[in-house]
Steps between C-alpha positions, in 0.01 A plus 500: 500500500132413438320749276233567763770627733608762246364851530183555300544651153246762603761615757802470275571816289648453155542695177198367310156461660362147551201409280169430671305202372134487612362153416143381546294191442507544122733794469871473430581802714663725241325840525491657158626851426255769598312274743511471877525184714161575660337484154625147447337171609784424739496344847592832660196673345278201575586504870451877533169494314369222727554717804374814322177310434456382861592814689386861462771626259387800301666585169733755658623245755558241225696750290700615804602142598582404139719812482685415821553143378624634169760717679601199715544279190705774328725534805539121517595485130777749569615292802470789745275349767636428848526143628654605830319698767559874483423674826290798399189305393356304786187351346683338205861420594568355154365569153563147375598163633465130443195336650563278803296204385636494144833685459480482117205740521584862565260757638498869419322717754295804400643747753192675628208337680154616387142474616213341313177558689580381854791285387865609559681343204844420371590373155765249394608404148653153468756413233785267413833532321548210259854358475469444126420865434739724692332822370147408611281568796177301481185614684296223655218682675405743773344508842304784653454414865319652791776523759245493782349169384623217724513268196718731286815292550320178401359681196848627408648150523219367273578766240874416515422128444276598203781716362742207532258290293484777245881511494512128423233544230692788341828305506337195341360720219846645439663157465 
């Protein structure tokens, strides 16, 4: 069976947690002890900071979203996210899934929508699971989208394509 048909690691519980790697343009992705991913020059932080700078995010909203993403990443590392729809949550039928346009890229959904000014937003974290490193989850970036924007799907597809380029870049650095 092709690897991209396998369940995501983020949805596959196991005894030891998966290790998150958070690479960036010039950062190897290994977050040092006592530090947080959002303090590192990684693609995930870069994408979030770009939106924080454009929209009206105050410090509380930034901290709140980083905290929710941190919980999501922790749950993914334990493999406890849902890849199948579970009926009691209607707005987000799944916590995680493979993207349609590039199945090697997984998306993790921050469960709760939130408002920034007049925007009604949702957040996605994109990652991949390298074959060569069975214990790793590798973050590739994030998208905060205004769900009422008619171009949000186009924007999401652009971010997925960017994340696929980042995946290729990260894999080439590892080889």
